[in-house]
N, C-alpha and C positions, 0 to 999 in steps of 0.2 A: 801534489799537483795544485791543490787549491791554495796551499800556503805560498807556493812558488809564484802562482799567478797574482796573489794579493801583494806579495813583495815587489813583483815587477810593476804592478799598477801603482803602488806607493812610490816606487822610484821614479816612474814617468811623471807622476803628479808633482813630486818634489822638484824634478828638473823643470817642469812647466812653470811651477811657481817661482823658481829661481830666475828662469828666463824672463818671466813677466816682471819680476821685481827689478832685474837688471835693466830691462827695457825702460821701465818707469824711471829708474834712477838716471839712466843715460839721457832720457828726454829732459828731465829736470836740470841735469848738469849742462845740457846743450843750450837751453834757454837761460841766458844770464839774467839775473834779477837786477833791474834798474829801479832805483828809488828816485822819484821826481822831486823837484825843488819844493813843491807844495807839501809833500809828506815830510821832507827834511825840516821845513819851517816849523810845523806843528810838533815835530818830535824832538828837534835839537836846537832850534833857534827862536823859540817862542818869546824870549826876552826882548826881541826886536819889536814885538807888537803888544807886549803886556801892558795893560792899562790904557791902551790907545783906542781911539775911534777909527775904525777901518773903512776905507773906500776900496771896493774890490772890483777890478776890471776882469771879467771872465765870460765864459760861455759854456755850453755843455761839455767841452773837452776838459774843463777844470775839475777832474775827478781823481780820487785815489785809486789804488789797484783793486779795491772792492767796489768801485763805481759810485762811491759816495761823493756828492758834489762838494767842492770847496765852499760854496755858498752855505750849505748846511753845516759844514765843519766850523766855519768862521762864526756863523750865527749861534752855534751851540757852545762856543768856547766861553768859559767862565772868566777868562783873563782879558778878553777884548770885547768891544762893542761894534758890531757891524752896523754902520750908519748910512751907507750908500752903495748901490750897485751900478756898474757901468757896462753897457753892452756894446760890442763892436758891430760891424756889418753882420746881419743875420740875428742879432739880439742875444741877450743873456741865456735864453732858453733855446735858441737856434731855430726859431719858428718863422723867420722872415726870409724871403727869397733874396737873391742877389739884387742889389740896388734899391731894396724896399726900405723906406724910412720907418723906424720904430718910435712911436710916441712915448713920452714920459708916462709912467704908471707905477703902481705899488705892487711889489711882488707878493702874491697871495700867500705863499708859504711862510715868509719871514716878516712881512709887513714893512719891508725896507723899500725906500724909493729907488726906482730904476731909471737911469738916464741913458739916452742913446748917444753913442759916439760915432754915429754914421749919418751922413746926409747934411742937415743944416748945422750940426755942431759936432766937429771932429775932435775938438779939444775940450776937456772939462772946464767949465767956467768957474770963476770965484764963488758964485752962488751955489753951484753944485758941490763945491768943496768946503762950504762954510762949517760943516760939522765933521770934517775929516782931519785926522792928525797924521795919517800915513796912508799912502796908496799901495795896493798890491796889484800886480799883474800876473795872471795865470791863464794862459791860452796856448793851445797847441798850434804851432806854425806848421807849414808844409814844405818849407825849404826853397820856395821860389819867390823871386823879387816882387812879382806883381800880385802877390797875395796880400791883402790889405792889413792884416792884424799887426804886423810889425810897425806899421805907421801909426796905428792907434796907440801902440806902446810909446812911440816917439813923441806924439802929441801929448800924451799923459805925462811923460817926463818933463816936457816944456811947462805944462800946467803946474806940476809939482814944484819946479824951480821958481816960477812966478809967485806961487802961494807960500813958498818958504817951508815946504814939508818934504820929508823923504819919500822916495818911491822904491819899493822892493820888487824886483823881477824874479819870478820863480821859474826855474828852468825845466824844460821838457825836451825830449829827443828831437833832433832833426830827422824826420822819418826817412829821408833819402840818404842818411849817413852824413858824416862830417869830413869827408876827404875830397870828393870831386867838386870842382867848380866849373862853370860852363857859361858861355855866352858873352855878349857885349856888356861893358860897364856903362851904366846910365849916364848920359850927359846932363849937367845941371839944368839946362834950359828945357828939358823934357820932364822935369820934376812934377809929380802928380800924386794922387792917392794910390795909384798902382805902381808907384816907384818914386820915392822922395830923394833917395841918396845914391851916389855913384858906387854901386855894388854890382857884381855880375848877376845875370838872370838866375843862375843857380849858384848860391853863395856858399853852401857847405858849412854853415854856422848855426849854432843854437841861439835861442832868443836872448840869453844873458850875454853871450858873446857879442851879438848884434847891438844890444843895449849899451854895452860898454864902448863899442866902436862908435856908435852914434853920439854918445855923450862926450867922448873925448875928441873925435875927429871933426864933428860938425857943430861944435859950439853950444851944445845944450847945457852942459855944466850943471846938471841936476845933482841933488844929494841922493845918489844912486847906490843901492845895496843889491847884491845879487845872491841868490841861493842856488848853488850848483846841485846837480844830480849826483847820486852815488852809484857807481857801477857802470856808467855809460862809457863806451869806447867809440872813437871816431869811425871805426870801420863797421859799426853796427847799422843796419837799417832797422825799421821799427819792429819787424817780425822777430828780431833777435833780442828784444828788450824784456819780454815776458809781460809787458804792460797791455791792458785792453785798449783797443783802438776805438775811439769815439769820433764819428765823422765831424770834422771841424766846421763844415757848412753843408747845406743841402745838396750841392753839386760836387762834393768831395767825399763820396761814400766809403771808399776803400783805400788801402795802401796802394793798390794798382793805379787808382786814379791819381794819387799824389805823384807817382813816378812818371806818368805820361804828361802831367800838367805843365812842366816847363817846356815840353815839346808842343803840345796842342793848345795851351792857353792862348798862344798868339793868334790862333784861328779866330778868336773873338773879333780881331781887327779886320776881318774879311767878310764876304757875303756867304761863306760856308757855314753850315751848322757845326758847332763844336760839341754837339750831342746833348745840349741842355734840353730838357723835356723828354729825355729817354732814361732808361735804367743804367746806361753806361755813359754819363757825361764825360767829355774829354777823351774817352776811348773810341767813341764813334764820331767820325768826321764825314760830312757829305753835303750834297745839294741835289735838287731835282735834275739838274742838267748833266750830272756825271754818270758815266758808265762804270759801275763798280768793279766789274771784272778787269776792265782795261786799266783802271787806276791801281788796283791791287797788284796786277802783273808788273806794271812799270815801277812801282815802289819797291817791290820785292827784288826786282832786277838790279836795283841800286846796291843791294847787299849791305845795307846800313848795319853797323854793329849792334848786337843785342836786341834786335827788334824784328818782328814779322807783321805782315798785313793780311787781313782776311777781307775778301769782298763782302760787303754788308749793305742792306737796305733797311731803312727805319723811317718812322713818321713822328717827328717831335710833337709833343702835346702842348708846348709853349715855346717861346723865344723864336729864333730864326726858323723860317719855313714851317711854322706851326701848322699842323694838320695836313701837310703835303708830304707825299712819299719822296724820300730823299735817298740817294745812292752814294756810296763811298766805301770807306774801309773801317774796320775795327783794328786798333793798334794794340799789339801784344808785345810787352817787354819780356823778352826771353832770357836775357842775362843782364841783371841790374848793374853789375860792375862794369860791363863793357858798353852799356847803352849811352849814346851821346844824344841827349834830349834836344838841345838847340839845333844841332845838325839835322835831326829827324824832323823837327817842326818846320825848319826852313826848306827841307827837301819836299815835304808835303805841299807847302805853299807854292814853291817853284814848279813842281810837277803839274799841279792842277792849273796853275796860270799858263804854263806852256801848252797843256792839252786843250784848254778851253779859253783861249784869249778873248773871245767875244762875250763870254759869260762871267768869268771870274772877275771880281772887283775887290779892291781895298775899300773899306768904308770911308766915306767922306768926312767922318768925325775925327780923323787923325788918330784914332784909337790904336792902330797898329804901331805907329811911331811911339806912343806913350808906353805901350807894352814892351817894345824892344829898347826903349830908352834913347832913341836917336831917330834921325830921318834918313841916314845914308843906307841902312839895310834895305828899306823899301825902294829907294832910288836904284840901288844896285840890282835888285830883283827885276824892277821895271825895265832896266837897261840890258837885261839878259846875262848878268854876271852869274858865275857858278857859285854853288854853296861853298866850295872850297876857297874861292876868292874872298867871300864874305868872312869865313872862319879866320883866314889869314889876317884880315884887317883887325878883327877884335882881339886876337890873341895877345898882342903887345900890351893893351890896356888891362886885360885880365891878369897877365903876369905881374904887372905893376901893382895891381890891387892885392895880389897874393902876398907881397912884401908887407903891406899895411896889415892885412888880415892876420898874419903870423903873430903879431904883437898881442892879439886879443883872443887867441885860442886858449881855452881853459882845460882841455882834456887831452 
């Protein structure tokens, strides 16, 4: 009996171990390993930077899969010399809030000078590049036109062209995937640092694809080299890459934030809080004059694809309505493949405007038009047009862009 029980227990244990091993194996197989452009550069393409003085444009997202910064990797390389660091909005170390200018300083860890590419100087000057033989760009984008890092890249490409040096763009995943595009194409007269080029609001491209498109279609003509990722597929969102997610900016803390951002980033152009100053920026939307239950009910009644709304109240600690109890909704993306971000954002704006015509306002700064890349969306909303009418108008331009985009897809 004792031997029989021992044999049974051993069998159960063996089955349990096998099941555990199988589950572990399945989990590893399910998460595809993606190798970033930065890792590919130092593993397989180091000849491009061997013996060169490097200027590196990066921020905290520039890490390998072990979370080691590309700043430290480049500084520790025996084959190259890191001579300059350049920080986009929020800085090299990511410690600046949105819109905050970061002064020139010396990086404590490497002793390398750090220059800001936000605020007063968006493009590296010849003085900043005097000890640079090649520029590297390694920053995680979030897949939405009005996120500024891709324009920091474009300005750096222009500076490299003017200085007569090459620029190497290191690829990282588009966290939203590389299939879906959405929203109006920016009109040139609305070019700004939240949208320089005529691309849709959600572009579905990686940074090396965008760099190549910018270079060829918009006359930059830099000596551009790109390092592709290994293992990335267009149908992947970030959770499927096996890569660690480092928040690209203080108000972009999670993948969920990145997914709602093309919908709710446009709220910046209104007097509604877009959730800055809360733990859920861009997921929480509201204002003191809103009834949260009524708004959630009306938005859920629209049955927008892949999204639900929860009545929520919050008090921002900074930015719009700072210190004031605000009411609105929390936006939950329930199906990333079906979610229509721009339709969702426009539906939120239209619904609040219709519910509270005496309280809702577009900001006088014209920021809404810059974010949308035109003036007609706001005009149509003011004149009572439906979201479907607005969608129909921008669809033709989006489809035209898709034909251009197709030439630059690398995966």
